[in-house]
C-alpha positions in Angstrom: 0.1 0.0 0.0 1.4 3.3 -1.2 0.6 6.7 0.5 1.7 10.2 -0.2 1.9 13.1 2.5 0.8 11.3 5.5 1.4 11.8 9.0 2.6 9.5 11.9 1.8 9.5 15.5 4.8 8.0 17.4 3.7 5.4 19.8 4.7 7.5 22.8 3.2 10.6 21.5 1.2 13.1 23.5 -1.8 12.2 21.5 -1.9 9.0 23.1 -5.4 8.1 22.2 -4.2 8.2 18.5 -0.7 6.5 18.9 0.3 3.9 16.3 -2.2 5.7 13.7 -0.9 7.0 10.3 -3.1 10.0 9.0 -4.1 10.9 5.5 -5.9 14.0 4.5 -6.8 14.6 8.3 -8.2 11.0 8.6 -6.7 7.7 9.6 -5.5 5.0 7.5 -7.8 2.0 8.7 -5.0 -0.6 8.2 -2.5 1.2 10.4 -4.5 0.8 13.6 -2.6 -1.2 16.1 -5.0 -3.8 16.9 -7.8 -4.8 14.4 -9.7 -6.3 17.3 -10.8 -3.2 18.8 -14.5 -3.1 19.1 -16.2 -1.2 16.1 -17.7 1.5 18.5 -14.4 2.1 20.1 -12.9 2.8 16.5 -15.9 5.0 15.5 -15.4 7.0 18.8 -11.9 7.5 18.4 -12.4 8.5 14.8 -15.0 11.1 15.9 -12.6 12.5 18.5 -9.7 12.4 16.2 -11.6 14.6 13.5 -12.4 17.2 16.4 -8.7 17.3 17.5 -7.0 20.2 16.6 -3.5 18.9 15.2 -1.0 21.4 14.3 -0.5 20.3 10.7 1.6 23.3 9.9 4.3 23.0 12.6 6.1 20.0 11.3 9.7 20.0 12.0 10.4 16.2 11.1 9.9 15.3 7.4 11.0 11.8 6.1 10.9 10.7 2.4 10.5 7.4 1.0 10.0 5.4 4.1 8.5 1.9 4.5 6.7 0.6 7.7 4.7 -2.3 8.8 1.0 -1.8 9.8 1.6 -3.6 13.1 3.7 -1.7 15.8 3.8 -3.9 19.0 5.7 -3.5 22.0 6.0 -7.1 22.9 9.8 -8.6 22.4 8.9 -11.6 20.1 6.4 -9.5 18.0 9.1 -6.7 17.4 11.4 -9.5 16.4 8.7 -10.4 13.8 8.3 -7.0 12.6 12.2 -6.7 12.0 12.1 -9.7 10.1 9.1 -8.9 7.9 10.7 -5.5 7.1 14.1 -7.0 6.2 12.6 -9.5 4.0 11.0 -6.9 2.2 14.0 -4.6 2.0 15.5 -7.4 0.0 13.2 -6.3 -3.0 13.4 -2.6 -2.6 15.9 0.0 -4.1 18.3 1.2 -1.6 17.1 4.7 -1.5 14.2 3.9 1.1 14.5 4.1 4.9 12.4 2.1 7.5 10.7 3.3 10.6 10.2 0.6 13.5 9.2 1.0 16.8 11.7 -0.9 19.1 11.3 -0.1 23.0 14.7 1.2 24.1 15.0 -1.6 26.7 15.1 -4.1 24.0 18.7 -3.6 23.4 19.1 -7.2 21.7 16.7 -6.3 19.1 18.3 -2.7 18.4 21.4 -4.5 18.0 19.7 -6.9 15.5 18.0 -4.3 13.5 21.2 -2.0 13.3 22.9 -5.0 12.0 20.2 -5.6 9.2 19.3 -2.2 8.5 22.5 0.1 9.4 21.7 3.8 8.9 18.5 3.2 7.1 16.9 2.2 10.3 14.7 4.9 12.1 13.8 3.9 15.5 10.8 5.7 16.4 11.1 5.2 20.0 13.8 8.1 19.6 11.5 10.3 17.8 10.2 13.6 19.1 7.3 12.3 20.8 5.4 15.8 21.0 4.8 16.5 17.3 3.3 14.5 14.3 5.9 13.1 12.0 5.3 14.0 8.2 6.1 11.2 5.6 6.2 12.4 2.1 6.1 8.9 0.4 5.3 5.7 2.4 4.9 2.2 1.6 3.0 0.3 4.3 3.3 -3.5 4.7 0.3 -5.3 6.1 1.4 -7.8 8.9 -1.8 -7.8 11.0 -2.9 -11.4 12.4 -5.5 -11.3 9.7 -2.8 -11.4 7.0 -1.1 -14.7 7.6 1.2 -14.3 4.5 3.4 -11.7 6.4 2.4 -12.4 10.4 5.2 -14.8 11.7 5.8 -16.4 8.5 9.4 -17.0 8.1 10.3 -18.5 5.0 13.6 -16.9 3.7 16.4 -18.9 4.3 19.1 -16.5 3.1 18.1 -14.2 6.1 18.1 -17.2 8.5 21.8 -17.9 7.5 22.8 -14.3 7.6 21.6 -14.0 11.3 23.2 -17.4 12.2 26.6 -16.2 10.6 26.5 -13.0 12.4 25.4 -14.6 16.1 27.5 -17.7 15.7 30.1 -18.5 18.2 32.0 -21.7 19.4 33.1 -20.1 22.6 29.4 -19.8 24.2 28.1 -22.7 26.2 25.7 -24.9 24.3 22.9 -27.3 26.1 21.1 -30.3 24.9 17.8 -29.9 26.8 16.4 -26.5 27.5 13.2 -24.9 28.9 12.7 -21.4 27.4 10.7 -19.7 30.4 9.3 -16.4 30.0 9.5 -12.9 31.9 6.6 -11.6 33.7 7.2 -7.9 33.1 3.8 -6.6 31.5 0.2 -7.1 31.5 0.7 -9.1 28.3 3.1 -11.4 29.9 0.7 -11.8 32.9 -2.2 -12.6 30.7 -0.6 -15.2 28.6 1.7 -16.9 31.2 0.8 -20.6 32.7 -0.2 -20.2 36.2 2.1 -22.9 37.5 5.1 -21.6 35.7 7.1 -21.6 38.6 6.4 -25.3 39.2 7.2 -26.0 35.7 10.6 -24.6 36.0 11.3 -26.4 39.2 10.2 -29.7 37.8 12.3 -29.3 34.7 15.4 -27.9 36.7 15.5 -31.0 39.0 15.8 -33.2 35.9 18.8 -31.3 34.6 16.9 -29.3 31.9 18.5 -26.1 31.5 16.2 -22.9 32.2 16.8 -19.8 29.9 14.9 -16.7 29.9 15.4 -15.2 26.6 14.8 -11.7 27.5 17.7 -11.9 30.1 20.3 -12.7 27.8 21.8 -11.5 24.4 20.2 -13.0 21.2 23.4 -14.0 20.5 24.1 -15.9 23.7 20.4 -17.4 23.2 21.2 -18.8 19.6 24.3 -20.3 20.7 23.0 -22.0 23.8 20.2 -23.7 21.7 21.6 -23.9 18.4 22.5 -27.8 18.6 19.8 -28.4 21.2 18.1 -32.1 21.1 15.0 -30.9 23.0 13.5 -27.3 23.6 10.6 -26.7 25.7 8.7 -23.4 25.6 5.4 -21.7 26.2 3.2 -20.7 23.4 3.5 -17.0 21.9 5.9 -15.1 20.3 8.9 -16.9 22.2 8.6 -19.1 19.2 10.0 -16.4 17.0 13.3 -17.7 18.8 13.3 -20.8 16.7 13.4 -19.4 13.5 17.0 -19.0 12.8 17.6 -22.6 14.2 18.6 -25.6 11.9 15.6 -27.9 12.4 17.5 -30.5 14.3 15.6 -29.9 17.8 12.4 -31.6 19.0 9.8 -28.8 20.0 7.4 -29.1 22.9 5.2 -26.1 23.0 3.2 -25.5 26.3 -0.1 -24.0 25.3 -1.8 -21.8 27.8 -5.5 -21.6 28.0 -5.3 -18.0 26.4 -4.1 -19.4 23.2 -6.8 -22.1 22.8 -9.7 -21.9 20.5 -13.1 -21.2 22.2 -14.5 -24.8 21.7 -11.4 -26.4 23.4 -11.5 -23.9 26.4 -14.4 -25.5 27.7 -13.0 -29.1 27.9 -11.8 -30.1 31.1 -9.5 -33.1 30.0 -8.2 -34.8 26.9 -11.1 -37.4 27.1 -13.5 -34.6 26.6 -11.2 -33.1 23.7 -11.1 -36.4 21.7 -14.9 -36.9 22.0 -15.6 -33.5 20.5 -12.9 -34.0 17.9 -14.3 -37.3 16.9 -18.0 -35.9 16.5 -16.6 -32.9 14.6 -13.2 -33.2 13.0 -13.5 -29.9 11.5 -12.9 -28.5 14.9 -9.3 -29.1 14.4 -9.3 -26.2 11.7 -10.8 -23.8 14.4 -7.2 -23.0 16.0 -5.9 -19.7 14.8 -2.7 -20.0 17.0 -1.6 -23.4 15.6 -2.0 -22.1 12.1 0.0 -18.9 13.0 2.9 -20.8 14.1 2.8 -23.8 11.6 5.5 -22.1 9.2 7.9 -21.6 12.1 7.3 -25.3 13.4 6.7 -27.1 10.3 10.4 -28.0 9.9 10.7 -29.2 13.4 9.6 -32.6 15.1 7.1 -30.6 17.5 4.3 -31.5 19.8 1.6 -29.0 21.5 1.0 -29.6 25.0 -2.5 -28.1 25.7 -3.3 -26.7 29.2 -6.3 -27.3 31.2 -7.4 -24.7 33.5 -4.2 -22.8 32.5 -1.8 -25.0 33.9 0.5 -27.9 32.8 -0.3 -31.1 34.7 2.2 -33.4 36.4 0.9 -36.2 33.9 1.7 -33.7 30.8 5.1 -33.0 32.3 6.1 -36.4 32.6 4.8 -37.2 29.0 7.5 -34.6 28.1 10.2 -36.3 30.0 9.2 -39.6 28.6 9.4 -38.5 25.1 12.6 -36.1 24.9 14.7 -37.0 21.9 17.8 -39.0 23.0 
């Protein structure tokens, strides 16, 4: 999607309610709304309020030309990683005079380092922009990478990029592990809403069985890659942490712990595996109603992988022992 003479509202802007929007002719571009799952009435209310807001269009002191952006500007670590990847994949098809705007929270130093490696001086991190003004963009290419566009959202198919990142990270001096649980930090409301309720117990269970516990957000991406690059077994929670797997050679067996938040509605009402199997037997098409598993299929398809679906937002002892008994030797 190409646009001329548009205005970008930086994510930390004083125009807080309109953050993540791109404006054209004093109206917003619908595809640039941060989250398409907003209720329609909220979008209408924001649009009406936006139209009545007196933006100072004549006091623009930042102008950019020939900019490429994605429509989805998250603040979640794995999703930012995805946006970097989508932009770089697209950059391989572009003439070299374009620049790229991406919002990378300043605390995500790992991702800033990676983005600088991939884009060099063509990267503009909007976390560093003047947050008090609209940013005018004279020529904009907008890439749709919302969840409703499975073509781009967490869809990693470019082996050349994977190899480029592998070569950049690769080190023989960093310790490697064979069996790993990639846990997650609980630093935000997003983390709290998606984490398994018994995460601490899960960590204790795996630690007592000599499985290395690693929090990807607490080490550099280079160390993470080298820690897991030759792992036989990787256990991790469902969600954007799966983006950590894309640059690996598909040698590992993956166990994905799926919290209740990521289950389709029909599955959330089941209390045990028996109820799940009865429902599927009576209606096999239910298996197609699992957006999360479709979403991650491009990432996982080259691995030997198993989903461990939770009940009541916990992973049971029985499920944990199933993992231990099915580790790749």
